[in-house]
gemmi code that builds the backbone of each chain (N, CA, C; Angstrom):
import gemmi

chains = {
    "A": [
        ("MET", (176.880, 230.752, 83.813), (176.035, 230.898, 85.175), (175.175, 232.701, 85.169)),
        ("PRO", (174.043, 232.798, 85.889), (173.364, 234.331, 85.592), (173.928, 234.956, 86.250)),
        ("PRO", (173.828, 236.564, 86.121), (174.384, 237.319, 87.053), (173.689, 237.127, 88.363)),
        ("THR", (173.907, 237.625, 89.294), (172.834, 237.379, 90.474), (172.133, 239.022, 90.992)),
        ("GLN", (172.981, 239.878, 90.304), (172.050, 241.309, 90.998), (172.855, 242.348, 89.577)),
        ("THR", (171.944, 242.883, 89.039), (172.439, 244.231, 88.219), (171.707, 245.223, 88.865)),
        ("ASP", (172.346, 246.290, 88.830), (171.482, 247.664, 88.636), (172.480, 248.866, 88.008)),
        ("THR", (171.901, 249.917, 87.867), (172.620, 251.446, 87.174), (172.221, 252.560, 87.569)),
        ("VAL", (173.392, 253.555, 87.588), (173.635, 254.672, 88.333), (174.110, 255.410, 86.656)),
        ("SER", (172.789, 256.531, 86.736), (173.115, 257.815, 85.657), (174.290, 258.375, 85.849)),
        ("ILE", (174.955, 258.660, 84.477), (176.665, 259.677, 84.846), (176.229, 260.694, 83.748)),
        ("ARG", (175.866, 262.071, 84.642), (175.867, 262.974, 83.361), (176.505, 263.966, 83.858)),
        ("THR", (176.912, 264.402, 85.176), (177.999, 265.441, 85.870), (178.852, 265.116, 86.700)),
        ("GLU", (179.685, 266.032, 86.728), (181.097, 265.376, 87.532), (180.425, 265.044, 89.130)),
        ("GLN", (179.558, 265.074, 89.424), (179.079, 265.277, 90.642), (178.111, 263.336, 90.772)),
        ("ASP", (177.929, 263.168, 89.452), (177.557, 261.869, 88.946), (178.718, 260.870, 89.134)),
        ("VAL", (180.011, 261.221, 88.733), (181.163, 260.478, 88.617), (181.287, 259.946, 90.006)),
        ("VAL", (181.180, 261.087, 91.256), (181.224, 260.919, 92.475), (180.378, 259.561, 93.047)),
        ("VAL", (179.090, 259.625, 92.543), (178.036, 258.865, 93.250), (178.712, 257.403, 92.458)),
        ("ALA", (178.831, 257.609, 91.013), (179.289, 256.336, 90.510), (180.404, 255.391, 90.833)),
        ("ARG", (181.469, 256.246, 91.753), (182.520, 255.514, 92.315), (182.019, 255.033, 93.566)),
        ("GLN", (181.122, 255.798, 94.779), (180.894, 255.143, 95.772), (179.797, 254.300, 95.388)),
        ("HIS", (179.035, 254.304, 94.805), (178.103, 252.754, 94.345), (179.359, 251.636, 93.820)),
        ("ALA", (180.205, 251.978, 93.067), (181.073, 250.810, 92.843), (181.707, 250.311, 94.234)),
        ("ARG", (182.221, 251.331, 95.105), (182.931, 251.017, 96.455), (182.111, 249.876, 97.250)),
        ("ARG", (180.641, 250.449, 97.470), (179.666, 249.320, 97.980), (179.670, 248.112, 97.576)),
        ("LEU", (179.402, 248.287, 96.272), (179.198, 246.976, 95.645), (180.559, 245.953, 95.701)),
        ("ALA", (181.842, 246.641, 95.580), (182.974, 245.943, 95.887), (183.257, 245.529, 97.390)),
        ("LEU", (182.445, 246.469, 98.222), (182.582, 245.498, 99.724), (181.851, 244.869, 99.758)),
        ("GLU", (180.637, 244.570, 99.378), (179.560, 243.867, 99.791), (179.925, 242.428, 98.915)),
        ("ALA", (180.930, 242.338, 97.845), (181.002, 241.458, 97.208), (182.605, 240.681, 97.790)),
        ("GLY", (183.157, 241.469, 98.877), (183.897, 240.556, 99.710), (185.399, 241.324, 99.122)),
        ("PHE", (185.850, 241.826, 98.621), (186.852, 242.614, 98.210), (187.681, 243.341, 99.204)),
        ("GLY", (188.923, 243.394, 99.163), (190.071, 243.628, 100.327), (190.163, 245.245, 100.011)),
        ("ILE", (190.910, 245.769, 100.402), (190.819, 247.220, 100.384), (191.665, 247.750, 99.689)),
        ("VAL", (192.622, 246.770, 99.307), (193.384, 247.302, 97.685), (192.851, 247.021, 96.615)),
        ("ASP", (192.135, 245.908, 96.471), (191.138, 245.624, 95.391), (189.938, 246.436, 95.134)),
        ("GLN", (188.910, 246.936, 96.269), (188.184, 247.626, 96.158), (188.446, 249.333, 95.730)),
        ("THR", (189.813, 249.425, 96.138), (190.490, 250.684, 95.473), (190.803, 250.862, 94.283)),
        ("LYS", (191.145, 249.677, 93.773), (191.359, 249.431, 92.455), (190.223, 249.457, 91.395)),
        ("ILE", (189.281, 248.812, 91.984), (187.937, 249.115, 91.237), (187.101, 250.584, 91.239)),
        ("VAL", (187.264, 251.097, 92.524), (186.792, 252.563, 92.372), (187.453, 253.289, 91.678)),
        ("THR", (188.873, 253.217, 91.598), (189.608, 254.267, 90.874), (189.515, 254.093, 89.230)),
        ("ALA", (189.356, 252.800, 88.840), (189.159, 252.602, 87.160), (187.530, 252.834, 87.434)),
        ("ALA", (186.895, 252.691, 87.714), (185.326, 253.209, 87.840), (185.470, 255.070, 87.662)),
        ("SER", (186.280, 255.537, 88.855), (186.373, 257.014, 88.335), (186.677, 257.384, 86.931)),
        ("GLU", (187.769, 256.874, 86.792), (188.569, 257.076, 85.681), (187.505, 257.185, 84.189)),
        ("LEU", (186.769, 255.730, 84.075), (185.749, 255.460, 82.856), (184.526, 256.274, 83.410)),
        ("ALA", (184.424, 256.703, 84.481), (182.889, 257.345, 84.413), (183.146, 259.235, 84.120)),
        ("ARG", (184.275, 259.312, 84.407), (184.786, 260.804, 84.094), (184.669, 260.802, 82.532)),
        ("ASN", (185.390, 259.776, 81.818), (185.281, 259.778, 80.189), (183.732, 259.661, 79.738)),
        ("VAL", (182.587, 259.127, 80.294), (181.582, 259.182, 79.949), (180.983, 260.567, 80.336)),
        ("VAL", (181.325, 261.556, 81.236), (180.700, 262.757, 80.870), (181.675, 263.633, 80.265)),
        ("VAL", (182.974, 263.683, 80.064), (183.990, 264.588, 79.200), (183.741, 264.164, 77.851)),
        ("TYR", (183.810, 262.858, 77.570), (183.787, 262.271, 76.082), (182.230, 261.883, 75.489)),
        ("GLY", (181.871, 261.237, 76.419), (180.815, 260.491, 75.599), (179.584, 261.713, 75.897)),
        ("GLN", (179.494, 262.502, 76.654), (178.229, 263.318, 76.713), (177.250, 262.784, 77.555)),
        ("GLY", (177.644, 262.187, 78.585), (176.815, 261.372, 79.771), (176.476, 260.256, 79.460)),
        ("GLY", (175.819, 259.189, 80.569), (175.630, 257.909, 79.913), (175.288, 257.128, 81.381)),
        ("LEU", (175.468, 255.759, 81.302), (175.438, 255.394, 82.735), (176.577, 254.139, 83.252)),
        ("MET", (176.491, 253.656, 84.173), (177.298, 252.655, 84.463), (176.243, 251.395, 85.230)),
        ("ARG", (176.362, 250.308, 84.476), (175.819, 249.036, 85.369), (176.463, 248.209, 85.894)),
        ("SER", (176.071, 247.746, 86.625), (177.025, 246.455, 87.616), (176.303, 245.524, 87.724)),
        ("GLU", (177.060, 244.663, 87.848), (176.383, 242.931, 88.159), (177.670, 242.495, 88.744)),
        ("ILE", (177.167, 241.541, 89.887), (178.012, 240.693, 90.440), (178.089, 239.441, 89.319)),
        ("VAL", (179.163, 238.599, 89.083), (179.140, 237.842, 88.002), (180.005, 236.660, 88.660)),
        ("ALA", (179.680, 235.276, 88.014), (180.023, 234.205, 88.776), (180.499, 233.464, 87.236)),
        ("ASP", (181.856, 232.813, 87.546), (181.962, 231.438, 86.377), (182.159, 230.307, 86.628)),
        ("GLY", (181.384, 230.040, 88.049), (181.476, 228.598, 88.204), (182.703, 228.380, 89.470)),
        ("ARG", (183.869, 228.847, 89.463), (185.002, 229.041, 90.360), (185.035, 229.703, 91.251)),
        ("ARG", (184.783, 230.892, 90.520), (185.085, 232.436, 91.428), (183.805, 233.390, 90.860)),
        ("HIS", (183.621, 234.586, 91.597), (183.098, 235.457, 91.610), (183.491, 236.910, 91.182)),
        ("GLY", (182.953, 237.824, 90.645), (183.654, 239.054, 90.453), (182.493, 240.377, 90.523)),
        ("LEU", (183.319, 241.366, 90.396), (182.066, 242.350, 89.893), (182.490, 243.006, 88.689)),
        ("ARG", (181.446, 243.093, 87.787), (181.781, 243.611, 86.432), (180.757, 245.132, 86.357)),
        ("LEU", (181.540, 245.805, 85.873), (181.043, 247.414, 85.905), (180.840, 247.370, 84.184)),
        ("ALA", (179.976, 247.976, 83.229), (179.960, 248.458, 82.214), (179.459, 250.274, 82.168)),
        ("PHE", (180.631, 250.610, 81.214), (180.307, 252.337, 81.136), (179.662, 252.264, 79.771)),
        ("VAL", (178.606, 252.818, 79.814), (178.174, 252.979, 78.103), (177.288, 254.563, 77.907)),
        ("ASP", (178.100, 254.859, 76.714), (177.300, 256.280, 76.647), (177.152, 256.129, 74.980)),
        ("GLU", (176.260, 257.558, 74.537), (175.852, 257.633, 73.339), (176.961, 258.541, 72.639)),
        ("GLY", (177.720, 258.687, 72.910), (178.545, 260.064, 72.525), (179.401, 259.629, 71.148)),
        ("PRO", (180.502, 260.581, 70.672), (180.871, 260.307, 69.316), (181.845, 259.027, 69.254)),
        ("GLY", (182.027, 258.089, 69.998), (182.611, 257.070, 70.061), (183.854, 257.428, 70.009)),
        ("ILE", (184.977, 256.422, 69.861), (186.390, 256.535, 69.518), (186.620, 255.980, 68.226)),
        ("PRO", (187.179, 257.211, 67.389), (187.691, 256.915, 65.987), (189.063, 255.854, 65.991)),
        ("ASP", (189.724, 256.119, 66.740), (191.040, 255.059, 67.020), (191.371, 254.572, 68.217)),
        ("LEU", (191.148, 253.463, 68.536), (190.799, 252.698, 69.620), (192.501, 252.376, 70.038)),
        ("LYS", (192.980, 252.241, 69.436), (194.593, 251.600, 69.566), (195.274, 252.845, 70.185)),
        ("LEU", (194.972, 254.167, 69.869), (195.641, 255.248, 69.884), (194.857, 255.744, 71.307)),
        ("ALA", (193.633, 255.429, 71.706), (193.166, 255.958, 72.900), (193.418, 254.957, 74.286)),
        ("LEU", (194.061, 254.193, 73.830), (194.352, 253.137, 74.855), (196.134, 253.318, 75.107)),
        ("THR", (196.517, 254.064, 74.156), (197.947, 254.462, 74.570), (197.983, 255.277, 76.091)),
        ("ASP", (199.087, 254.485, 76.931), (199.449, 255.534, 77.827), (199.792, 257.111, 77.564)),
        ("GLY", (199.365, 258.125, 77.934), (199.735, 259.696, 77.655), (198.704, 260.060, 76.543)),
        ("TRP", (198.438, 259.640, 75.908), (198.034, 259.757, 74.955), (196.067, 260.298, 74.866)),
        ("THR", (196.112, 261.545, 74.960), (194.695, 262.066, 75.369), (194.045, 263.219, 74.108)),
        ("SER", (192.734, 262.799, 74.023), (192.366, 263.934, 72.610), (191.824, 265.307, 73.439)),
        ("GLY", (191.834, 265.228, 74.740), (191.125, 266.417, 75.471), (192.251, 267.089, 76.110)),
        ("LYS", (191.974, 267.013, 77.697), (193.043, 268.000, 78.463), (193.286, 267.100, 79.476)),
        ("GLY", (193.269, 265.920, 79.340), (193.320, 264.909, 80.508), (195.127, 264.205, 80.170)),
        ("LEU", (195.187, 263.118, 80.956), (196.724, 262.790, 81.553), (196.691, 261.425, 80.218)),
        ("GLY", (195.689, 261.243, 79.883), (195.671, 260.159, 79.092), (196.012, 258.791, 79.847)),
        ("LEU", (195.476, 258.464, 80.893), (195.857, 257.488, 81.541), (194.177, 256.868, 81.799)),
        ("GLY", (193.279, 257.135, 81.478), (191.934, 256.875, 81.482), (191.442, 255.275, 81.373)),
        ("LEU", (191.979, 255.220, 80.514), (191.118, 253.969, 79.507), (192.739, 252.733, 79.855)),
        ("SER", (193.678, 253.497, 79.547), (195.051, 252.683, 79.982), (194.884, 252.023, 81.187)),
        ("GLY", (195.012, 253.080, 82.122), (195.136, 252.796, 83.730), (194.200, 251.952, 84.038)),
        ("ALA", (192.572, 252.447, 84.044), (191.740, 251.455, 84.265), (191.956, 250.090, 83.617)),
        ("LYS", (192.375, 249.743, 82.697), (192.807, 248.346, 81.709), (193.686, 247.594, 82.799)),
        ("ARG", (194.724, 248.278, 83.313), (195.626, 247.691, 84.250), (195.288, 247.408, 85.510)),
        ("LEU", (194.330, 248.068, 85.973), (193.710, 247.905, 87.385), (192.659, 246.941, 87.692)),
        ("MET", (191.958, 245.975, 86.520), (191.236, 245.347, 86.321), (191.616, 243.967, 85.613)),
        ("HIS", (191.045, 242.967, 85.878), (191.460, 241.672, 85.391), (191.074, 241.087, 83.746)),
        ("ASP", (189.766, 242.181, 83.409), (189.341, 241.680, 82.271), (188.650, 243.460, 81.852)),
        ("PHE", (189.046, 243.453, 80.581), (188.503, 245.024, 80.082), (188.150, 245.020, 78.451)),
        ("GLU", (187.157, 245.075, 78.470), (186.422, 244.946, 76.628), (186.095, 246.561, 76.589)),
        ("ILE", (186.021, 247.030, 75.063), (185.660, 248.040, 74.449), (184.903, 247.807, 73.378)),
        ("GLU", (183.761, 248.313, 73.278), (182.810, 248.678, 72.019), (182.845, 250.027, 71.616)),
        ("THR", (183.262, 250.155, 70.459), (182.870, 251.624, 70.101), (183.053, 252.028, 68.640)),
        ("ALA", (182.546, 252.682, 68.195), (182.787, 253.004, 66.830), (181.915, 254.752, 66.514)),
        ("PRO", (182.840, 255.154, 65.431), (182.502, 256.682, 65.669), (180.681, 257.019, 65.086)),
        ("GLY", (180.329, 257.463, 66.032), (178.815, 258.061, 65.933), (178.005, 256.964, 66.803)),
        ("GLN", (178.721, 255.749, 67.401), (177.906, 254.837, 67.683), (178.034, 254.728, 69.263)),
        ("GLY", (178.700, 255.560, 69.915), (178.907, 255.732, 71.291), (179.888, 254.494, 71.865)),
        ("THR", (180.180, 254.241, 73.228), (181.126, 253.376, 73.583), (180.915, 252.922, 74.514)),
        ("ARG", (181.190, 251.712, 74.916), (180.694, 250.977, 76.066), (182.153, 250.307, 76.500)),
        ("VAL", (182.255, 250.340, 77.729), (183.626, 249.572, 78.369), (183.528, 248.635, 79.387)),
        ("THR", (183.377, 247.672, 79.268), (183.112, 246.489, 80.586), (184.486, 246.470, 81.392)),
        ("ILE", (184.435, 246.228, 82.682), (185.698, 245.897, 83.159), (185.107, 245.218, 84.507)),
        ("THR", (185.981, 244.004, 84.450), (185.713, 242.863, 85.786), (186.895, 242.838, 86.795)),
        ("ARG", (186.748, 242.625, 87.811), (187.817, 242.145, 88.668), (187.101, 240.588, 89.454)),
        ("TRP", (187.848, 240.049, 89.369), (187.543, 238.730, 89.822), (188.373, 238.474, 91.382)),
        ("LYS", (187.576, 237.818, 91.937), (188.012, 237.730, 93.581), (188.783, 236.396, 93.487)),
    ],
    "B": [
        ("MET", (179.591, 278.473, 96.690), (180.228, 277.538, 95.999), (180.797, 276.512, 97.265)),
        ("GLU", (180.973, 275.297, 96.819), (181.657, 274.602, 97.774), (183.170, 274.601, 97.735)),
        ("ARG", (183.691, 274.629, 98.860), (185.137, 275.144, 98.931), (185.853, 273.860, 99.710)),
        ("ILE", (187.405, 273.695, 99.945), (187.845, 273.048, 100.677), (188.516, 274.147, 101.466)),
        ("PRO", (188.491, 274.142, 102.849), (188.997, 275.335, 103.771), (190.539, 275.257, 103.670)),
        ("ILE", (191.329, 276.031, 104.016), (192.795, 276.426, 103.766), (193.093, 277.402, 104.991)),
        ("LEU", (193.769, 276.554, 106.144), (194.179, 277.156, 107.286), (195.800, 277.947, 107.204)),
        ("ARG", (195.815, 278.904, 107.806), (197.106, 279.248, 107.555), (197.944, 279.352, 109.181)),
        ("MET", (199.253, 278.946, 109.212), (199.736, 278.630, 110.375), (201.161, 279.486, 110.227)),
        ("GLY", (201.312, 280.660, 110.605), (202.592, 280.888, 110.638), (202.534, 281.283, 108.609)),
        ("ASN", (203.883, 280.967, 108.674), (204.008, 280.829, 106.970), (203.820, 279.700, 105.990)),
        ("LEU", (202.657, 278.693, 106.708), (202.724, 277.678, 106.431), (201.340, 277.702, 105.973)),
        ("LEU", (200.686, 276.965, 104.955), (198.612, 276.787, 104.565), (198.955, 275.360, 104.742)),
        ("LEU", (197.751, 275.180, 105.547), (197.224, 273.564, 105.890), (195.992, 273.310, 105.075)),
        ("VAL", (195.899, 272.304, 104.230), (194.656, 271.591, 103.945), (194.429, 270.266, 103.987)),
        ("THR", (193.502, 269.964, 104.691), (192.888, 268.775, 104.922), (191.807, 268.369, 104.155)),
        ("ILE", (192.158, 267.245, 103.163), (190.803, 267.146, 101.914), (190.186, 265.993, 103.188)),
        ("GLN", (188.924, 266.153, 103.109), (187.830, 265.307, 104.170), (186.572, 264.723, 103.339)),
        ("VAL", (186.620, 265.236, 101.949), (185.447, 264.738, 101.367), (186.084, 264.227, 99.980)),
        ("ASP", (184.670, 263.604, 99.451), (185.314, 262.784, 98.024), (184.893, 263.886, 96.949)),
        ("MET", (186.302, 264.466, 96.526), (186.107, 265.753, 95.441), (185.977, 265.274, 94.277)),
        ("HIS", (184.937, 265.782, 93.864), (184.453, 266.066, 92.083), (185.288, 266.735, 91.692)),
        ("ASP", (185.444, 267.035, 90.344), (186.520, 267.769, 89.198), (186.708, 269.142, 89.755)),
        ("GLN", (185.594, 269.532, 89.577), (185.240, 270.880, 89.658), (186.118, 271.765, 91.371)),
        ("LEU", (185.642, 270.254, 92.389), (186.155, 270.695, 93.606), (187.766, 271.408, 93.824)),
        ("ALA", (188.155, 270.170, 93.017), (189.674, 269.851, 93.073), (190.212, 271.341, 92.083)),
        ("ARG", (189.574, 271.759, 91.088), (190.254, 272.663, 90.399), (189.821, 273.916, 91.282)),
        ("VAL", (188.903, 274.415, 92.360), (188.556, 275.354, 92.848), (189.853, 275.285, 94.123)),
        ("LEU", (190.413, 274.432, 94.614), (191.002, 273.951, 95.518), (192.707, 274.503, 95.142)),
        ("GLN", (192.937, 274.248, 93.653), (194.031, 274.491, 93.130), (194.058, 275.989, 92.573)),
        ("ASP", (193.307, 276.662, 92.205), (193.335, 278.091, 92.352), (193.178, 278.698, 93.425)),
        ("ASP", (192.486, 278.175, 94.585), (192.567, 279.199, 95.870), (193.619, 279.047, 96.510)),
        ("LEU", (194.609, 277.485, 96.530), (196.130, 277.597, 96.875), (196.982, 278.500, 96.671)),
        ("THR", (196.975, 278.373, 94.892), (197.968, 279.544, 94.694), (197.383, 280.713, 94.869)),
        ("SER", (196.522, 280.948, 94.734), (196.245, 282.859, 95.261), (196.440, 282.758, 96.931)),
        ("GLN", (196.274, 281.953, 97.579), (196.818, 282.196, 98.977), (197.904, 282.229, 99.170)),
        ("ILE", (198.819, 281.543, 98.050), (200.425, 281.373, 98.277), (200.537, 283.005, 98.146)),
        ("GLU", (200.241, 283.325, 97.279), (200.450, 285.061, 96.679), (200.141, 285.940, 97.390)),
        ("LYS", (198.892, 285.768, 98.294), (198.476, 286.586, 99.128), (198.951, 286.738, 100.365)),
        ("THR", (199.456, 285.557, 101.260), (199.924, 285.363, 102.292), (201.250, 285.497, 102.060)),
        ("GLY", (202.130, 285.281, 101.041), (203.553, 285.190, 101.050), (203.991, 283.676, 101.451)),
        ("ALA", (203.346, 282.700, 101.909), (203.374, 281.533, 102.458), (204.448, 280.669, 101.619)),
        ("LYS", (205.197, 280.290, 102.659), (206.780, 279.399, 102.232), (206.525, 277.775, 102.262)),
        ("GLY", (205.297, 277.541, 102.708), (205.063, 276.068, 103.141), (203.464, 275.715, 102.802)),
        ("VAL", (203.297, 274.237, 102.152), (202.343, 274.022, 101.824), (201.893, 272.524, 102.412)),
        ("LEU", (201.067, 272.260, 103.204), (200.998, 270.657, 103.677), (199.556, 270.159, 103.449)),
        ("ILE", (199.220, 269.203, 102.608), (198.237, 268.750, 102.144), (197.962, 267.420, 102.731)),
        ("ASP", (196.842, 267.030, 103.594), (196.623, 266.048, 104.226), (195.956, 265.265, 103.812)),
        ("ILE", (196.187, 263.917, 103.044), (194.962, 263.351, 102.051), (194.746, 261.914, 102.656)),
        ("SER", (194.698, 262.157, 104.374), (194.521, 260.673, 104.789), (192.979, 260.137, 104.946)),
        ("ALA", (192.357, 260.991, 104.729), (191.030, 260.937, 104.422), (190.296, 260.302, 103.133)),
        ("LEU", (191.290, 260.450, 102.035), (190.821, 260.200, 100.801), (191.230, 258.609, 100.468)),
        ("ASP", (189.772, 258.088, 100.024), (189.867, 256.473, 99.614), (190.373, 256.023, 98.475)),
        ("LEU", (190.354, 257.787, 97.768), (190.919, 257.226, 96.296), (191.833, 258.705, 95.453)),
        ("VAL", (192.570, 257.942, 94.914), (193.100, 259.197, 94.028), (193.115, 258.783, 92.750)),
        ("ASP", (192.151, 259.539, 92.014), (192.450, 258.972, 90.526), (193.410, 259.842, 89.435)),
        ("SER", (193.533, 259.734, 88.386), (194.278, 260.628, 87.516), (194.146, 262.035, 87.660)),
        ("PHE", (192.992, 262.527, 87.704), (192.420, 263.898, 88.111), (192.962, 264.350, 89.115)),
        ("ILE", (192.757, 263.797, 90.510), (192.907, 264.362, 91.486), (194.348, 264.214, 91.742)),
        ("GLY", (195.222, 262.854, 91.277), (196.349, 262.987, 90.922), (197.310, 264.210, 90.633)),
        ("ARG", (196.460, 264.666, 89.055), (197.095, 265.829, 88.269), (196.843, 267.092, 89.490)),
        ("MET", (195.784, 267.115, 89.941), (195.573, 268.129, 91.033), (196.968, 268.279, 91.994)),
        ("ILE", (197.054, 267.133, 92.584), (198.305, 267.332, 93.619), (199.519, 267.546, 92.963)),
        ("ALA", (200.156, 267.163, 91.732), (201.148, 267.045, 91.032), (201.185, 268.671, 90.718)),
        ("ASN", (199.891, 269.550, 89.918), (200.241, 270.691, 89.755), (200.032, 271.918, 90.803)),
        ("VAL", (199.418, 271.477, 91.887), (199.954, 271.965, 93.228), (201.045, 272.316, 93.595)),
        ("SER", (201.587, 270.755, 93.511), (203.200, 271.114, 94.149), (204.132, 272.138, 92.798)),
        ("ALA", (203.754, 271.673, 91.796), (204.800, 272.604, 90.724), (204.516, 273.889, 90.656)),
        ("MET", (202.991, 274.237, 91.056), (202.762, 275.994, 90.925), (203.553, 276.834, 92.001)),
        ("SER", (203.350, 275.546, 93.752), (203.628, 276.441, 94.871), (205.286, 276.399, 94.670)),
        ("ARG", (205.980, 275.584, 93.803), (207.541, 275.542, 93.803), (207.776, 277.100, 92.868)),
        ("ILE", (207.566, 277.291, 91.775), (207.635, 278.433, 91.166), (206.959, 279.622, 92.009)),
        ("LEU", (206.280, 279.703, 92.802), (205.536, 280.674, 93.622), (206.546, 280.733, 94.733)),
        ("ASP", (207.447, 280.131, 94.961), (208.501, 279.894, 95.866), (208.040, 279.158, 97.683)),
        ("ALA", (207.344, 278.464, 97.174), (206.986, 277.655, 98.324), (206.911, 276.403, 98.048)),
        ("GLN", (207.100, 275.420, 99.148), (207.163, 274.120, 99.131), (206.324, 273.104, 99.499)),
        ("THR", (205.827, 272.229, 98.883), (204.378, 271.026, 99.350), (204.957, 270.006, 99.773)),
        ("VAL", (203.856, 269.403, 100.491), (204.035, 268.539, 101.406), (202.700, 267.547, 101.301)),
        ("VAL", (202.790, 266.382, 100.850), (201.584, 265.786, 100.870), (201.462, 264.554, 101.731)),
        ("VAL", (200.746, 264.573, 102.642), (201.011, 263.647, 103.833), (199.448, 262.851, 103.882)),
        ("GLY", (199.820, 261.208, 104.583), (198.894, 260.609, 104.920), (197.988, 259.678, 103.498)),
        ("MET", (198.877, 259.723, 102.440), (198.050, 259.060, 101.498), (198.217, 257.348, 101.665)),
        ("ARG", (197.331, 256.649, 101.956), (196.669, 255.369, 102.333), (197.629, 254.076, 101.300)),
        ("PRO", (198.201, 253.279, 101.977), (198.813, 252.615, 101.251), (198.196, 251.951, 99.829)),
        ("ALA", (196.341, 251.695, 100.350), (196.198, 250.971, 99.314), (195.835, 252.003, 98.247)),
        ("VAL", (195.958, 253.186, 97.959), (195.940, 254.355, 97.345), (197.078, 254.675, 96.314)),
        ("ALA", (197.868, 254.464, 97.017), (199.656, 254.484, 96.825), (199.705, 253.324, 95.553)),
        ("ILE", (199.039, 252.270, 96.227), (199.573, 250.936, 95.331), (198.957, 251.166, 93.686)),
        ("THR", (197.321, 251.783, 94.176), (196.359, 251.736, 92.737), (197.060, 253.245, 91.822)),
        ("LEU", (197.461, 253.766, 92.865), (197.940, 255.053, 91.670), (199.418, 254.778, 91.185)),
        ("VAL", (199.952, 254.191, 91.182), (201.566, 253.859, 90.634), (201.330, 252.802, 89.836)),
        ("GLU", (199.816, 251.844, 89.897), (199.310, 250.868, 88.818), (198.284, 251.313, 87.819)),
        ("LEU", (198.138, 252.669, 87.845), (197.211, 253.573, 87.183), (198.437, 254.078, 85.995)),
        ("GLY", (199.627, 254.367, 86.652), (200.486, 254.759, 86.101), (201.112, 256.586, 86.219)),
        ("LEU", (200.590, 256.745, 87.616), (200.695, 257.881, 87.966), (201.892, 257.621, 88.919)),
        ("ASP", (203.136, 258.273, 89.090), (204.102, 258.337, 90.431), (204.177, 259.290, 91.052)),
        ("LEU", (203.508, 260.549, 90.351), (203.715, 261.772, 91.589), (204.974, 262.428, 91.298)),
        ("ALA", (205.947, 261.858, 90.356), (207.559, 262.594, 90.590), (207.351, 263.825, 90.757)),
        ("GLY", (208.275, 264.430, 91.489), (208.234, 265.880, 91.838), (207.552, 266.112, 93.036)),
        ("VAL", (206.491, 265.143, 93.602), (205.804, 265.512, 94.957), (206.403, 264.778, 95.740)),
        ("ASP", (206.833, 265.923, 96.943), (207.681, 265.460, 98.365), (206.123, 265.009, 99.156)),
        ("THR", (206.347, 263.729, 99.930), (205.496, 263.284, 100.379), (205.894, 262.954, 101.841)),
        ("ALA", (204.916, 262.565, 102.785), (205.490, 261.828, 104.331), (204.275, 261.423, 104.641)),
        ("LEU", (204.631, 260.434, 105.577), (203.728, 259.330, 106.246), (202.494, 260.229, 106.622)),
        ("ASP", (202.707, 261.093, 107.696), (201.507, 261.733, 108.580), (201.693, 263.524, 108.606)),
        ("VAL", (201.073, 263.922, 108.980), (201.270, 265.394, 109.343), (202.279, 265.796, 110.121)),
        ("GLU", (202.673, 264.892, 111.238), (203.557, 265.326, 112.316), (205.093, 265.246, 111.460)),
        ("ARG", (205.197, 264.277, 110.574), (206.449, 263.706, 109.923), (206.491, 265.218, 108.851)),
        ("GLY", (205.411, 265.284, 108.012), (205.231, 266.471, 107.239), (205.765, 267.642, 107.604)),
        ("MET", (205.305, 267.913, 108.723), (205.696, 269.398, 109.581), (206.646, 269.204, 109.387)),
        ("LYS", (207.662, 268.448, 109.942), (208.853, 268.371, 110.383), (209.851, 268.616, 109.013)),
        ("ARG", (209.163, 267.827, 107.974), (209.600, 267.605, 106.646), (209.772, 269.186, 106.118)),
        ("LEU", (208.692, 270.034, 106.050), (208.672, 271.457, 105.613), (209.480, 272.189, 106.380)),
        ("ARG", (209.418, 272.156, 107.985), (210.370, 272.869, 108.669), (211.866, 272.881, 108.254)),
        ("SER", (212.028, 271.781, 107.908), (213.825, 271.563, 107.902), (213.778, 272.006, 106.557)),
        ("ARG", (213.015, 271.925, 105.543), (213.465, 272.385, 104.175), (213.377, 273.809, 104.240)),
        ("LEU", (212.409, 274.433, 104.956), (212.283, 276.143, 104.718), (213.419, 276.422, 105.605)),
        ("ALA", (213.869, 275.823, 106.522), (215.384, 276.087, 107.027), (216.744, 275.818, 106.644)),
        ("ALA", (216.731, 275.221, 105.587), (217.736, 274.810, 104.969), (217.744, 276.094, 104.011)),
        ("ALA", (216.459, 275.948, 103.110), (216.335, 277.206, 102.094), (216.781, 278.367, 102.474)),
        ("SER", (216.604, 278.980, 103.579), (216.960, 280.516, 104.295), (218.640, 280.608, 104.379)),
        ("HIS", (219.154, 279.081, 104.812), (220.715, 279.178, 105.346), (221.267, 279.786, 103.922)),
        ("ASP", (220.334, 278.875, 102.610), (221.134, 278.760, 101.668), (220.945, 280.072, 100.890)),
        ("ALA", (220.333, 280.687, 101.487), (219.821, 282.196, 100.841), (221.032, 283.263, 100.496)),
        ("PRO", (221.192, 283.648, 99.738), (222.547, 284.671, 99.721), (222.416, 285.926, 100.710)),
        ("ASP", (223.283, 286.202, 101.420), (222.912, 287.252, 102.146), (222.928, 288.649, 101.771)),
        ("THR", (223.246, 289.041, 100.662), (222.671, 290.218, 100.111), (221.579, 290.020, 99.100)),
        ("ASN", (220.921, 291.199, 98.905), (220.156, 291.262, 97.917), (218.658, 290.619, 98.395)),
    ],
}
model = gemmi.Model(1)
for chain_id, residues in chains.items():
    chain = gemmi.Chain(chain_id)
    for i, (resn, *xyz) in enumerate(residues, 1):
        res = gemmi.Residue()
        res.name, res.seqid = resn, gemmi.SeqId(i, " ")
        for name, pos in zip(("N", "CA", "C"), xyz):
            atom = gemmi.Atom()
            atom.name, atom.element = name, gemmi.Element(name[0])
            atom.pos, atom.b_iso = gemmi.Position(*pos), 0.0
            res.add_atom(atom)
        chain.add_residue(res)
    model.add_chain(chain)
structure = gemmi.Structure()
structure.add_model(model)
structure.setup_entities()
């Protein structure tokens, strides 16, 4: 089934991280998610948007309302053209960080959502796609 | 520069976070709080996060840092007003804020701080 709407938010600065999560909040609310689900979605969005700024040298968040026939959900994609992640398994490990973070960004966002996909390669940027179903 | 105000009430510092914090604002708050503790000799810090609709790993770390730094500077921190949805999300994210003292609301938080400060002054040795 085709997505019903998509839009894009640019993520370049720490302020844009706030803009991205506020946008995610609005979409989650419009999609009818309850307060706990909304909070999980915006928190995951905040982690991934920060990664775009800190590790990906900027990028964007693309959002869409998706449906698979029985249910609908909110899908967010975080796309950057940064250096990519050389060791994905390591990057998904709780507590591991290549920077100064806590190492909870990717693994935490994964736990907060139903679907989590990541495409990355050295020099090819990173795309993380997360979905929460209603 | 944008800052979150820190109020002084006797030997306590009060912070109410009412904006959706970007990372730099959280860093500045952490620095401001520790320098205010040093400058005023405050013994307690109360941070009200009831207006925050999310605490991600960065804000969570700031809260944990402030609590740990205050302790080293001989001040106690209590974080109050965390919304249930935020607490649920934070734990699922992987942050349990171990070592951070919390209370449900400002009133209980103040009570907690006062009783901890009273206990601390009773425990203090008479000499020195």
